[in-house]
N, C-alpha and C positions, 0 to 999 in steps of 0.2 A: 566262064572260068571254072577250073577244077575246084570242087568243094574242099578237097584235102589241103588246099593252100591255106585254108582258114582253120586248120586244126592246131591244137596245142595241148600240152599235158598240164593238168591242174591238180595239185594235191587235194585230196578229199577234205583235209582240215582247213582249206581256204574258203569253203562254202559257209557263209554266214547263216546261222539259224535264228538269230535275233538281231535287231538293228542296234546301232550305237545309241547311247543315252548320255546327254541329250542328242537330238538329231544332228545338230551342227558339229558334234564331236567327231563325226566320221572323217576319215582321211580323204584327201583330194590330190590326185596326181595331175599336175599341170603339164600339158603336152603342147608346146608351141610347134610351129612347122619345122623348125630346125633348132639345134642347140640342146642344152641340158634340160632334162626333165626336172620339174619342181615338186617337192614334197610338202604339201600344205594340209590344211583341214577345211571343211566346209565353212567354218567360222571366218576364214580368210576371204571368202568369195566377194564381199563388197569391195575389198581393196584390189581384187584382181580384175574387176570390171571397171568401166569408165562412165562418168557422168554423161548422159545422152544415149547410153545403150538401152535396149528394151528387152526385158525378159518375156518369154512366151511360156505360159503355164497351161498344162492340160488339166482342166477342172473336172474331168470325168470322175464319177464316184463308183467304187467297186460294190457290186451287189453280192449277196451270199449265193454264189452260182453253183456250188457243189451240192448235189442232192443224192441221198442214198434211199433206195427203195426196193420193192419186190416186183419182179416181173410175174404177172399172173396170166397163165395160159391154161384155161380149163381148171383142172384140179391141181395142176403143178405150179410151183412158184420157185423163183431163183433170185438171189440178191444181185443187184446191179448198182453201179455208181454212175452218175450222170454229171457232166460238166457243161453247163450252158455256155454257148459262145456267140450266138448271133440271133437276134430277134427278127423274125420274118413277118409277123402279124400280131395283133393283140393277144392271140391265144396260141401262137406257134413259135417255137424256137428250134434252131439247129443246135445240136449238142454232140459231145464226144461221150461214148458209152464204154464202160469197162465192167465185165467183158462183153464186147459188142457181139460176139458170136452167140450169146444167149438171147439176142433180140431179133425179131422178124416183124415185118409189117403186119399190123393188126394186133400185136401184143399190147396188153395194158400194163402200165407200171403204176404202182401205188407208193407214194412218198409219205413219210410221216407216220401217222397211226396205221399200223398194219392190219388192224381189225376191219371187218366189213361194216361196222357201225358208222353211220354218218350223222350221229346226234349233234355233233358240232361241225359247222360248215367247213372250218379250216383244220379239223382234226386230221384230215388226210387230203392229199392232193393227187389226183389221177391224171395220167397222160396216156395217149395212144401213140404207138409207133406208126407213123405214116409212111416212112421210107427209111431205107438204110443205104448209106453211101460208102465211100472209101475211107480207109484210115480210122475206122471206128465211129464215123459220123452217122448220126440218126436225125430224122426230123420228127419232132414231137408236137402233138396238138393236145393242149391241156383242157381240163374241164372248166377252168375259169379263164377270164380274159381281162385285159386292161388292168386297172388298179387292184381289182380283186386277186388277179394272178400275182401281181407284184407283192401283195400282202402275204399270200400263201407261200411264195418263194422265200420271203423274208422270215416267215415263221419256221420253215422246214430246212432252209439251206444253211450251208457253212461257208465261212470265208474261204475263197478258193486260193489257198497258198500254192505256190509253184510246186511241181512234183519233187524237185530236189530238196525242198523243205518238208513238204507233207509226207514224204517217204521216211523222214527221220523223226518227226514228232507231229502230234495232232494240232490243229488250230485251237486257240484258246481265247479267253477274253482279252488278253493283251493285243492279239492280232486285230481285233476290231478297231483299235486305234492305230497300231503300228503300221498296218497295211492299208492306210488311207492317208492321202495328203491332207494338210490342214485346210486347204482351199477346195477340197472336193465338193462339188455341188450338183452335177448332172448325173443321176443314176443311170448305169447301163454297162459299165465295164465289168469284165470277169477276170481282169488282171490289173494290178496297179501300175500307173506310170511312175516307175520306181525311183527315177532321179529326183522327182519332187518330194519323195518321202524324207529327204534330208532337210527340207526347208521348214523352219518353225515360223510362227507368227512374228516373233521378235526379229528373226532374220529378214523377213519380207519388209518389216517396218524400217530396218536399218538400210536396206537396199534403196528404198524409196527416199530416205533422208539424203542419200548420196546422189540423188538425181537420176536413178536408174528406174525407168518406167516398167510397169508390169501389165501385161495384157493376157487375157484368157481365151483359150480355144477349147474345143471339146472333141476328143477322139475316143470312142468307146473301145477300149483295148479288148481284143478277143483272145480266147485260149489258144488260138493258133500261134500266138507269139511263143509258146513253149514247145511247139512241135519241132523236132529235129529235121534237118534237111537230109532226106534219104537219097536224093538224086546224086549222081556223081558229078554232074555239071550244073552250074547255077541256072542255065537256060531251061532246065527241065523241072525247076521247082515252081510250085504254084502257091501264091500267097492267099490267105483267106481274107475276104473283104471286111473292112471295118467302117463304121459310120462316123463321119466327122463334120464339124461345123466351124467355120471362120466367119465372124460377122463382118458386115461392110465397114463398121466403125473400127474394128481391130485391123482390118486390112489397110484402111486409109492411114491409121496411126503408124503402122509398121513401114509403109511406103514412105511416110514423112520422116521417120527415124533414119532410114537409109539415105534419103535425099539430102539430109543435113549432116551426113557423115557418121551417124551413130551405127551401132552394130545390132543385128538381131541375134539374140542369144536364146537358143532353144533349150528349155529344161526338159531333157529326155528325148529319146528317139521318136516317141509318139508325136510330140509337138513338131519335131523336124519333118517327119513323114507327112503330116497334115499340111504344113506350110508349103512343102515342095509340091504337094498335090494341088494346092491352090494358086501356085505361081505360074505366070506366063513365062515363055522362054527368055524374055528380057529381064525377068526378076520381079516384075510387078505382081503384087499379091492381090488376088481378087476374093470377093466374098465367095464362100464355098459351103455347100450343104449337100453331101452326097457320100456314097461309099468310095473308099480308096483301097486299092490292093497294090500300091506302089512298092516295088522291090528294088532297093538301091544297092548296087555292087560297084566295085572299082571301075572307073571309066565314066560314071555318071557325072554330069555337069550340074553342080548345085546352083540354085537360082535365088533362094530366099534367106538362107541361114548362114551366119558368119562364125558363130561360136556355138559349141554344143557341150552341155554338161550331161553326163550319162554314167550309169553304173558299169561295172565290168561284166561282160556277157559270156555266154556259153561258147565252147569250141564249136565250129562248123555251123553256127547259128546265123540267121539272116541279120541279126543285130550286130554281130561282130563283122559281118560283111559290110554293113552300113558304115560303122565307124572307120573301117579300113578304106572305104571310098572317101570318107570325109577328110581323114588325116593322112592317108597313105598306108598301104598294107605293111610295108617294111617298118614304118614308124610305129604302127600299132602293135606289131609283133614284138618290137623292142620294148615298147611301153608295157605290154602285158608281162613280158619276161621280167622286167624291173619290178613291177607290182608283185609278182609271185615271189621274187627273191626278197623283197622288203616286207613280206607278210601282210599285204593288203587283203581285205576280205571281199569275196566275190558274190555276184548275183544280187537278187532283189533286196536283201537286207544288208548288203555289203557296202563297201566304200565307192567312191566315184572318181571320175577323171574329167578334166576341163580341156576340151580340144579346140584349137583354132584351125579353121579350114585351111587345108594345104593349097598352095597356088595352083591354078588350073594348069 
């Protein structure tokens, strides 16, 4: 499909730079397959779902994946910024570099303490550029590995706010809480599963009291989620792989939910993409532990998910393509136009919508 079909104009002031407080105060646009759109808040979510439904939550935890350092080449040095996005080995990551043109294989980058002293083991963190790819991607081999590397990244890294927020303000102490779901457990994401940011512990308890089950999966969201689609046609776009896990117990519980007439409700596109990657053509969800680079566009036949809660996404993004596949392109264009007209807040810290899957 033509990528320009997924374009729309968004006023700059609709981009949220801070989340709603409390979390469940965010607005929620209800988008049924047909009929009027509903204007609610996240606090209304328990009443919009049914007893017997099952929520699927992505419990990935965001790591401080933005690193700033010096490229050292002989006597010359240059400042660079690195965004980690995919771990390849205990000591090796793929990352996006800015400016990438300053880096070449064999270069050394020093993060943290820019002095040459190594009196303190974690005072600085060194990495070697092993390879340089397309789109500013580089492969880095670090001087540490495993838990020691994780500790060093935590010491020197920053919370990786999306570029449309980071370009307007620096990350701060509030983001350490705001840009993490309350159920985050498995460290490895470099972007938050943002629909889940709306759910407080009290909200989750209220949903459970109404007979709405909750199941957790893990998809480590990569920085590729922020990359624009530069191709003119969706068939020419390449998704970056992300690692995900669905346990056998969770798969069995979700299959049982659907067998007795309940609905699988994905909290966020990351949960949806992982479940669709784990599902057979007949909709049976299997245990899954692997990379996925699934790219969902209109025409895709959904197998596992019946309802989706998600934030409002960027124009021409793979995520707007996904929601258009789920609820219908015309329906989503109309819903986004209504959201813009009614002052909804967009993107990671913005409001959300609740989508029912369009009939096949």
